[in-house]
C-alpha positions in Angstrom: 3.0 -48.8 39.0 4.5 -50.7 41.8 7.9 -52.5 41.7 9.2 -55.7 43.3 13.0 -56.0 43.5 14.6 -59.4 43.7 18.3 -60.2 44.4 20.1 -63.5 43.7 23.2 -65.0 45.5 25.4 -63.5 42.8 24.2 -60.0 43.7 22.2 -59.5 40.5 18.7 -58.1 40.4 15.3 -58.4 38.8 12.8 -55.5 38.7 9.3 -56.8 38.4 6.1 -54.8 37.8 3.5 -55.5 40.6 0.8 -54.8 38.0 1.7 -57.0 35.1 4.1 -59.3 37.0 6.6 -58.9 34.2 10.3 -57.9 34.4 11.1 -54.3 33.4 14.2 -55.6 31.5 14.9 -58.2 28.9 17.7 -60.1 30.7 16.8 -62.5 33.4 19.1 -60.8 35.9 20.8 -57.4 35.8 23.5 -55.6 37.6 22.8 -53.1 40.4 24.0 -50.3 38.1 21.5 -51.2 35.4 18.7 -51.6 38.0 19.4 -48.1 39.3 19.4 -46.8 35.8 16.0 -48.3 35.1 14.6 -46.9 38.4 16.0 -43.4 37.8 14.6 -43.4 34.3 11.2 -44.3 35.7 11.5 -41.6 38.3 12.4 -39.0 35.6 9.3 -39.8 33.5 7.1 -39.5 36.6 8.7 -36.1 37.3 8.2 -35.1 33.6 4.6 -36.3 33.7 3.9 -34.1 36.8 5.8 -31.2 35.2 3.5 -31.3 32.1 0.4 -31.6 34.3 1.3 -28.6 36.4 2.1 -26.5 33.3 -1.1 -27.3 31.4 -3.6 -27.7 34.2 -2.7 -25.5 37.1 -4.7 -24.2 39.0 -7.2 -26.8 37.8 -7.7 -29.6 40.2 -6.6 -27.4 43.2 -8.6 -25.6 45.8 -7.5 -22.0 46.4 -9.2 -19.8 49.1 -12.2 -22.2 49.2 -12.7 -22.3 45.4 -12.1 -25.6 43.6 -10.7 -24.9 40.1 -11.9 -27.3 37.3 -9.4 -29.0 35.0 -9.0 -27.2 31.6 -10.7 -28.7 28.5 -7.4 -29.8 27.1 -5.5 -31.8 29.7 -1.9 -33.0 30.0 -3.0 -36.6 29.6 -4.6 -35.8 26.3 -1.5 -34.0 25.1 0.7 -37.0 26.1 -1.5 -39.5 24.2 -1.3 -37.2 21.1 2.5 -37.1 21.4 2.8 -40.8 21.9 0.7 -41.5 18.7 3.0 -39.3 16.6 5.8 -40.9 14.5 8.4 -38.6 16.1 7.1 -39.0 19.7 10.6 -39.1 21.2 11.5 -35.8 19.6 8.2 -34.3 20.7 8.8 -35.3 24.4 12.3 -33.9 24.2 11.1 -30.6 22.8 8.4 -30.4 25.5 11.0 -31.0 28.2 13.3 -28.3 26.8 10.3 -25.9 26.4 9.3 -26.3 30.0 12.8 -26.1 31.3 13.3 -22.8 29.5 9.9 -21.5 30.2 10.3 -21.8 34.0 14.1 -21.3 34.0 14.5 -24.7 35.7 18.1 -25.6 36.7 17.8 -29.3 35.9 
C-alpha cells in the first residue's frame, strides 16, 4: 500500500493511502511524532508478514540450483487469515511473533 504525506503551514501532517485515498489516522492533522509512529508500525507489520512467510514457506517460491520450489499447501497468508478471524487475534499474532523470535534466536 502506497502512502502520500501532506504537511500544512503549522507543521502538522496527513498520511493518506494511495489505494483508498483515506487518511491512516482519525484526526485531520497529526504531529510529526504521531506520523512517524504510524509509519514505523506499518513497517513493523510488513516485517512481521515477511518473517511469517519465510518461516512457513521457505524454500517455496525460491529457485535453488536451477530448481524452483513450490509453495507449501498451507501458506502464511492462509495462517494470517485464520488468525485474523479468531476472537483473540491480537494475542495470536503476539504469540507468533514471540515464537519466531525465540525459534530463530532473533535479537529484536
